[in-house]
N, C-alpha and C positions, 0 to 999 in steps of 0.2 A: 401616425406613426406604425401603430398595431399593423395596420392593413398591409405595411411594408414587411412585414417580416417574410421573408421566402419559405419559413415552414410553416406558414398561417395554417395550411391544408391538414400537419400534422395534428395539429390543434382541435383541429374538427373532429377527427378522430380518435383524439384521446382516449387510451384505452385507464378507463377509471372504472369506479363501483363507489356508492353514496357512502359515507360513513354514517354511525346511525343518527343523526342530526340532519342527513340528507344530501351533505356538503358532498361533492365529488372527491374522490383520492386516486391517486394515479398508482395502479395496479404494479408491484415488483415483478423485475427481472429472473429468467431462468440462470443466467451468470452476466459475470461483471469484470470489467478489465480496468486495475487501477493504472492511471497516469500520473507522473511528473513530467510536466509542462516543459520544465526549464533542459530535462535531458532526453525530450523525447523527440527532437530534432536538434540539427548541427546548430542552427537559429535558437532553438529555446524559444520561441514566442507562440501564444496563443494561433496567429494569424499562420506560421509554419506550421502548425497540427492541423490546421484546419485546412491547407493545401496537400500535407499527408493522406491524410481522409478521401478529398477530390480527386487527387493522382489515385488512388487505390479502384475511386467509385467510378472514375471513368475509364479504367481498365477493365472494370467488371462489365460495363456499360458494353465496350467494344467485345468483350469476350475475349479479352488479351489473358495471355499466361500472368500468375501473378505470383510474386518472388516470396522467399521464404520470408523475409521481414514483411511483406505485404500480408501474409496469411497469420502473421503474427498480431496482427491490428485488429483482426476481425473475427465474426465467427460469436460476439458477444451482442445479449440484448441491452447492455448499458456499459459505458464508462464513467468511471468516477474518475473525478478530476481532483490530485491533491490540491490543498489549498491555493487559491487564486488571489487571494487578497494580499493588500499592502503588507510587508512583514517592516521588522525592524531594520536599521540603518547604522552605518559604521561609527561603533562606541567612540573613537577616538578623532572621527572626521575624516576626509571632508564631509561639510554638510551638501546637500543635494540643493539646497536654497538657501543663500547666506543673504542679510540685509548689509548696506551701507550707509549710516543714514547721513544727509546733509551735514556738511561742514563750510560755514557754520551753520548752526542751526536756525530755522526761519523766525523771522519774529511774532509776538503774539498776531493772531488775528490773518496771517497771511500763509497761504499755501505752501507745503515743501514740496521737496523732490525725494523719490526714495528710490536708491539704486542696488538690483538686484542683482547677484550671481546664479544662476540655474544651470543646475548641470542634471543630464541624463541619469537617471539611479543605472546600476549595475552591480547591487550586491546579488550574491546567491543564497539563497535558505530551502531547505527542505518543505515550506512552507507553513510550521506550525509554531513559528516563532512571531506572534503576531500585534499589532498596537491595539487592536480593537477600532482606535477609531479611523474614519473611511474603511469598514469593513466591506459595506456594499459594493467600493470598487476594484476592478482587477488591478493586480499588481503592476504597476508602471513597467518593471523590468521586463514584463511577457508582452510588452505592447512592440510590436514592431513600428509602428507610426503615431503611437498616443492615443490612438481612438479606442475607446472602451467598447466600440460596436465591434472590436475584433473578435470579443468573447462572445458576445453574438453571433455572427458569421461561424464561428466553432461549432455552437450551440445549433445552428441553422443545418449547417454542412452534414451532422448527426442525425440528425432528426430527418435528412433527406437523402439519407444513405439508401442504395439502390438495394432491392431485395426484401430487407427488413428494415425499418429505422431503430436509431439507436438511442437509448433514452440516455439522459445524461444526469449525472449525480455530483451535488457538491460538496464539498468535505469543509466544512464549518467551523471555526475555533472561537466558542465563546467562555470555554469554561477557564480561561485563565487569560491573564498579560502581561507582556514584557515590561519589566520594570521603565523602559524608555515612555511606555505610555503615561506616565506618571507627569513629564512634562505638557502631555496634548489632552488630556481630560481632566475636568474638574476631581475634588477628592471626594464627592459624593460615589463616583463609580467604583470606588475601592473598600474592600473588606479585610486590607491585609495580606501581607506575604505568604508565598508558598514557594515549592522547588522551583516552579516556572518564572518567577516574578510576582504577579500580585491577583490575586483572587476579585472577582467581580461582583461587588455589591447587589444580587439579584433582590434583595429583600426591599431595597429601595424603589418605591414604586415609580417614580420617573425614570430612572436607569434601566427598571425593569421593561418598561414603555418603550425606551430608545433602542435598546438591543432585540427586540424583540420586532423592532420597525426595520433596523438593521438586517435582519432575517429576513426580514418579507422582502425588500427591498433586492435583495443581493438573488433571491429566489423567482423574483420577477425576471430576470433576463430569460425566463421559459424552462428552469429547470425541470425534470420529474422527480428528484428525489433530492434528501439532504442527508447527508452523514454528519453524525455530531461528534466530533472529537472529545475524548476523554470525558464523558456524562460523569462520571465519578466523583469528576472535580466541581461539580454544580452544587455547592455545598452552603450551609449557613450554620453561625453559631448562636445558641442561644444560653442567653448569660447569665438567666434565672436559671438554668437547669446545668449550665454549664458542660452542656452537652454540643457535638457538632450534628447537624442533621442535615442529609440531603435531601436536598432542592425537588422532588419529584413532584412538585407543584409547577414550579418553572418549566420542568421538560414537559409535561403536559402542555403547557403554554406552547412551548415551541412545536408541539407534533400538531396541534389545531391551526398553527397559522395558516391563514388563505394567500392564494396568488392570483396572480391573472397575468395570460399572456394571449398574445389574438383574441381579446375578446372571452374568452374561456377564464370561467372562476375554477377554481380545483385548490387542494391541497398534496403537496408531495408526499410521494412514499419515504420513510423514515428510517432512519439506520442510526442506533447508537451504540457507541464503542464504551464500554460500561463493564469493568472488573473490579467494582468494589467487593471487596474493603481494603482494594488498593491504595495507599502503600503498606499496610500491614503485614507483617513479615509472612504470615499463612495464606497470601490473597490468592496463590496460585491453585491451594487446595479449597479453601474457602470461598471462593468466586464462584457463583450460580449461573453467570453471564445470562439470568433471567430476570433481574430485579425489575427492569424497564418493562418487559413485555409483559409479567405480570400485571403491572398497572395499565398497560396500554396496549390492547390486544392486537393493534393494525401493526406493530412497528417489529423491526427487526433488530437484533443484535450481533454486533462480532462474536463469534463463538470461540469456543478454549483452544480450537488448532490455529486461530487465525491470529489471536493475543501473539505480543512479544515472547522471548524466549524461549521458542519452539526452533529445535535444532534439528530437523531429520537428517542430517550427514552423521550424526553419532549412534553408534551401536544402542540398541535395545531403545530408540526413540517411539518406534511405534508400539512397542509392545508395552513399554512403561503408560503408554497411551491409550491403552485399551478401556480403563475407567471410566475416560473423557467420550472414548469412540461408542459407548454403549448409553451415554447420555445422547448422542446424537441420533443416535436411533430411536432415541424415545422421544424427544424434545428438540431435533435439529430444525424442524420445517422454519424457524422463526432465529435461525441463525446464519450470519455470513460463515462460509466455509472454506478451506482452503489454505494451504500454509506458506503461500509466497507472496508477502505484501511489504509495503516499506519498512515495515518494524522488525519482520523477521529476518529478513534476508539484509539488515543493517546488524541484526543482532550474531549473526551467522558468523560475520566477518571478525566479531569480537572474540570468538571463541579461541581458548589456546590450543596451537594445534596440536602437544602434547596430550589432549583429552583422547577418548576413545572413538578414533575417526573409522566409518567404516569403509574401508578400503573395497569394497565389492561393487562401489560408485562409482570409481575412478581411479587412475594411475599418478595423479598431481592432487594437490588441494584446489585450484583454481578448477579440475574436472569432478571433482567431489562437489563443492561446493554449487557448482551449475548443475549438475546431475541430480540432487538432494532437491532443489528448487524447482527443477524442471524434469520432474522424475512422471515416466508416461504411467505407471500403477498407480502413483499419487493422483494424478490428473484422472483417470478412471475411476479410483476412490472417492474422489471428491463428487462426481456426478451421479454416482450411483448411490451413495448416501444421501439422507435428506440435507435440506439445506440450500442456499444460494453459494456455489462457487466462484471463487475471486479471485483473477489473476495478476501477478503486476507484470508489466511491459516489460521491466527491466530483466525478469526470469522469463520470461517469453522470448526474449532476446539474446537470452544469456549473457548479460553486459551485466557488470559491477553494479553494486550500489553501496552507499556509506553515508554517513552522517554529513550535511552539507549545511554550511553556514560560515562565509566569510568575512561576517562583523566585528567580530569578538576582540577586544582589547585585554580585558583583564583576565580570562580565564581560556583565550584562545589554546596559548600552548597545553593545559590541562585535556581542553578535548580532544588535540590531535593525538595526546599521548596514550587515549583511550582507544584509538584507531591503530593501532601499531602493527597489531595482525592483520591488519586490509591488505597488506603487502605481500603476506604469505597467502591468502585466500584468493586474492583477486588479482594478483597481479604474477605473470612471469617473466624469462628475461625477453622473448618475444614482442610481447606488449609492451613491456618496459622502454625497449629497444624502438620502436615508431616514433619518427619523428616528431607527430604531435602529441606524445606522451609526457607528462613530468615537465613540461619545458621551463616553466620555472624554477623549480627546484634545480633542475640541471644547469640552469645558467647560475645556481649559488653554489655550484660543485658538487652535486649527489649524481653523479652520471655513472654509478654502479649500484645495480639494483643489490646485490647482496650488502654493500656499503652503507646502502640507505634502511636498510632493513635492521643492520647492525646500530645505526644512529637512533633508529625508532624505539629499539629496545632498551637502547641505555637512557633514551629521553623520558621513558613508561618508568624505568624502574628510579629515576631519578626524583620524579614526581611524586612517586608512591615513597621514597625514602624520605622527602623534605616536607612531605605534607602540602605540596605546592607553596615552596616558599621559592620564587622564582628567581631572584639572585643566586640562592644556595643551587637551585639546579643548575644556571650557568655556571657556577663554579666545579659543579661536580663532572658536567660535561667537559669542561675546558684540561680538566685534571682526568681525564679518563685515559685507562690505560688498556692498551693499545689506544692512540690517539683516533680519533673519531671525523669524518669526513665534514665538509661545508665550510662556510665561512665563518675564518677565525679572528680575531678571539670570541667564545660565544659570550653575548648578554643577553639581559634581559630583552631589551629592544631587538635585538640580532632574532632572538628566539621567536617573539612575535612576528617578526619579518618572515620566518622559515614556516610559522603557523600557517599566516595569510597565502604562503605561495603553494603550502600541502593543501588547504581547502579551492584556493583556485584550481589547482592541478587535479584534483581528486574531481571536483565537479566535470571538470572537461572530461576526465578518463571515463565516467560514467554515461558518457551521452551514446545513447543505444546506437544508433548508426553508426557509428565506429565499429559494430559487430554485427552487420548485416550481411559482410560478404562473408562471414565464417560460418553464418547459420545453416543446418542440415537442413535441406530442403523436405526431406523425408520426414523427418521428427516435426517441423513445422507443419504439413499436410497430416499428419496422423493429430495433434494436438486439436487443429480446426475439426478435424474428423467428431474427436471426441465431443468438442462444444457442441456442434452441429446436433448430435445426437441427445446431449441435454436438452436442447432448446424445442426439439421436435416434441420429446415427452416433458412437459412442465410439472406433471405428474410425480415426479422422483424428486423434486423439491418439498413434498410432503413428507409426514413420519410413516416408518411402516407399519402397515396394517397387519392385521390378526394371522394372514397366510405367509407374512413376509420373514424371513430369517436372515440372521449375518452373524458370524462367528469367525474363529480362526482356530488351524488346526494345530491340535493337543494330542502328545507333547510337541513342545516345537522344534526338538531336532536340529536345532542350530538356524532354522529361518523362521521367520514371523509370515504367514501365511492367511490371507484374510481371503474370507468367499462368502456369497451371499445369495438369495434368492427374493426378486421382488414382482408384485404383478400389478398388471394397471386398474385403476377402479374400475373398467369398464370389461374386466377380464379377458381382454381380445390378446394379450402379451404378456408374457413372462419372460425376466431376463434374469441368467444365471452368470456371475461373474468370480473368478480368483486370481489372486494375485500375490507373489512374493514382493513382499514390502521391505524386507531388510533381511538379509543374511545368506547362507550358503544355498548353491542350486538345491532346486527339491521336484523330485516327480509325483506328478501327479494326474490321475486320470478324473476330469473335471466332474462326470456323470456318479463317480463312486464317493463322491463328497457327502459328510455326514447331513444329509437332507433326508427326512423322510419320507418316502412316497415319491422322492425324484425318478423320474422316467429316463430311460435309456437313449430316447431316439427324438427326433422331431426337432432337434437343436441345430440352427443355423449361426456361424460365428458372426457377429454384429462389428464388433472391436477386437483388435490385436495390437500389441505391442511389436516391435520391430523382432525377427524371425520367426514370429508365431502365428503367419498369415495363413500357414495350412492346417493349423490345429484343429481338431475335430473332439467333440465334447466327449466321446465315446473310447479315444485311444490316449495314451500316456504322452506326456508333456512335461520337459523340463523347464520350470521357471526359475531363472535366476534372477540375481537383486533388481526390481525395479520392472519385472516383467508381469504381464497378466494379460489374460481373454475375459471377452465378456460375450456371451451366445445370448439369443433370444430364439423363443417359441412362442408360436400364435394359438396358443388354443386356452383353454380354462384355466385358472390359477393353480399353483401348484401347493399342496398343503406340505408344512415342514411341522418337526419336532417343537 
């Protein structure tokens, strides 16, 4: 079976370096793309995603022109798949596996018959609501034909991509389990409830061994890296001290898991999302995002601009994060950077539109949101600073994203009430009017976008007012003045039906292929150019050196202008960066930036946002919100203050 892998040659030339104990470990990428498989294609399967990459690969081999959508998938060293393991099922049924025992039952000593009703799973989920059991297997909802090898096919397709193989990173969830897991695993697996469902009992030696074996078996599909979700949730309670401890010993064991593919034994590149002391109230201030890297020097963590609650479409966002940016300059080489991912884009659509919105980003809320998470200056900034930039496919494709889970019965209505602002940020009259948009809600009487927005605001208010007492929510909506749209009368069961329709419609609405025809080919090509620039300069991942500098213009005078100077370790190239991250237009002469000893000549433009293609380093340029330029100079490094 090993010899049959289409990517066997990839493993023969695997990019590895030995750990201190001599076991080889895959080296990290220079950049990465995060993909939610179920919304990455219209079909939403692993095989469809593999076909998407095979189509792009064939166009490259034939030297054919690539579409803007094609360009949005490529130029990355690695693809991180959001969790592809089995997730929770419908709380209120129907079940996908139902047994009907013999009637009458067989006599003692006789064999009986078992009739089973088997349905194809059709749940939707963003991937993080897991049941732990069967986690090495791919989620059956992502399989076109039910073959687990479809996951292997995708990995092989990426590993054999023309020009430069694409590494594959799995996103795994072992920090918690949904309550549905209680019916699947024995009690030894559980260590008490948490906000997600159940803590897992990592201190039990058998449970510990089984979880690590699950991780190994999943990685043995041949992945290059593993991203561990919610590493701050790996904890254990010391009853004698009445104290909660982080289980860093177990994280170390996860880091040491060995795997084998095509006869090659290795350890994967490891990424930990760890925001401890989250969920403590001061976590955003107190978290160093470095607790795991201090103990395990080979790993990287999600950095502060990658975590949730980052909203780059609000005024003062970039200036308020300056203290974190200063940390990136010093220690960012072991951080995943970039601010577009499944957490940040979702959080963006939950922000009240009455907040201080950066109107320089666009004329409508959907434009502002798309331009904030697909921001030319931000993308250039990401590759110039230390760390490993990660983009989210939905942001690349300027497609919506939201919380996706259609299985809830008890809390489904509350969950969708929290998404009420999604309609403001991600939907306009034109997209709502498309025949394929919100078909289920339209069939239930929500045919007008303005009226649907009004209903969602009223639902959110009713949930808050009643502290989510569902019968009371229904009564408030039924007696609302003026009357609300949708199926009447409002009942708890009726609201649950609306919640299910919302989740299914939003899942379909977030499918990226539906936005391909609207993509700007120039913007997509510029984004790819930035990615290729970073891939050609892996030294940019490292922290700033002694001769490097990064700062912002002071006073701000209504705009936040970042600028910096970096030199390659071999001293053969220097880079000069300047961008207006937010605010009013600002006129800048790049060589006049306050960098000591900065020469006025020898600079050539390497990257520029739209409209700045002819900019020279020694002439004034007006930088508008989200615009910037990067110059290169091929001589000895420049010294700064």
